[in-house]
C-alpha distance (Angstrom), angle and dihedral (degrees) to the residues before:
residue distance angle dihedral
X1 . . .
X2 3.82 . .
X3 3.77 116.3 .
X4 3.77 115.1 -144.1
X5 3.80 116.1 -146.1
X6 3.82 89.9 -100.0
X7 3.82 93.8 55.1
X8 3.77 120.0 89.6
X9 3.82 113.9 -127.9
X10 3.77 115.0 -106.2
X11 3.81 121.8 -109.2
X12 3.82 92.7 -96.5
X13 3.80 92.0 55.7
X14 3.80 91.7 45.7
X15 3.81 91.1 50.0
X16 3.82 92.3 47.4
X17 3.81 91.4 49.3
X18 3.81 90.1 50.1
X19 3.82 91.4 49.4
X20 3.80 93.0 49.1
X21 3.80 92.8 45.0
X22 3.82 90.7 50.6
X23 3.80 88.5 54.6
X24 3.81 91.1 47.8
X25 3.82 90.0 50.5
X26 3.81 90.6 50.9
X27 3.80 91.7 49.0
X28 3.82 91.2 48.5
X29 3.80 89.9 52.0
X30 3.81 90.9 49.9
X31 3.81 91.1 49.3
X32 3.81 91.0 51.9
X33 3.81 91.9 49.5
X34 3.80 91.8 46.9
X35 3.79 91.2 50.2
X36 3.80 89.9 49.1
X37 3.82 89.9 53.9
X38 3.79 90.9 46.3
X39 3.81 91.6 52.2
X40 3.82 91.1 48.3
X41 3.80 87.5 58.2
X42 3.79 94.4 44.4
X43 3.80 90.1 50.1
X44 3.81 88.0 57.7
X45 3.80 89.3 48.6
X46 3.81 88.4 51.5
X47 3.80 92.0 53.5
X48 3.81 91.3 46.9
X49 3.81 91.4 49.8
X50 3.80 91.8 47.4
X51 3.82 93.0 50.0
X52 3.79 90.6 51.7
X53 3.81 95.8 39.5
X54 3.79 93.7 -116.8
X55 3.81 119.0 156.0
X56 3.82 117.6 -96.2
X57 3.81 92.2 -124.9
X58 3.79 127.4 56.1
X59 3.82 106.6 -167.9
X60 3.82 94.4 -174.6
X61 3.81 92.0 52.7
X62 3.80 91.2 44.6
X63 3.82 92.5 51.8
X64 3.79 90.5 47.9
X65 3.80 91.8 49.8
X66 3.80 92.2 48.3
X67 3.81 91.5 51.5
X68 3.81 90.4 46.6
X69 3.80 93.0 48.5
X70 3.80 92.6 47.0
X71 3.82 89.0 55.1
X72 3.80 91.8 47.2
X73 3.80 89.3 49.8
X74 3.80 92.5 50.7
X75 3.80 90.7 49.9
X76 3.81 90.0 49.6
X77 3.84 92.5 48.0
X78 3.81 91.2 -113.9
X79 3.79 120.8 136.8
X80 3.84 104.7 -95.3
X81 3.82 91.3 -150.3
X82 3.80 89.6 57.1
X83 3.81 91.1 47.8
X84 3.81 90.0 50.3
X85 3.81 92.2 49.9
X86 3.79 90.6 49.8
X87 3.80 93.0 48.7
X88 3.82 90.3 45.2
X89 3.80 89.6 55.6
X90 3.81 91.2 48.4
X91 3.82 92.8 46.9
X92 3.81 91.5 50.1
X93 3.81 89.6 52.9
X94 3.81 91.8 47.5
X95 3.82 91.1 51.0
X96 3.80 89.9 49.1
X97 3.82 89.2 52.7
X98 3.82 91.3 47.5
X99 3.81 91.0 51.2
X100 3.81 90.2 50.7
X101 3.81 91.7 48.7
X102 3.83 91.7 48.1
X103 3.80 91.7 49.7
X104 3.82 90.9 51.0
X105 3.80 93.3 48.5
X106 3.83 93.6 50.7
């Protein structure tokens, strides 16, 4: 049965939407917690780099990680370009944190 925009979804559709949205909410929460853990580690890297006067960015490492993530995305049937954009955003934030840490430790 096709629902027109004016029709209310039946109880089965409403229940299925609720189930799927609960799963999405759980996944979103897991992603946030995983990112928090990742940034805890990168903060430690930032302090280590600052103590040893290493640059905040590591282009070779970043390129390697992007290539690795693109391959993981392809294997997972996720758009590699999207995965690269996401990692690029994360890397930019990590570098910004490392620059802030280095400036504080000078």
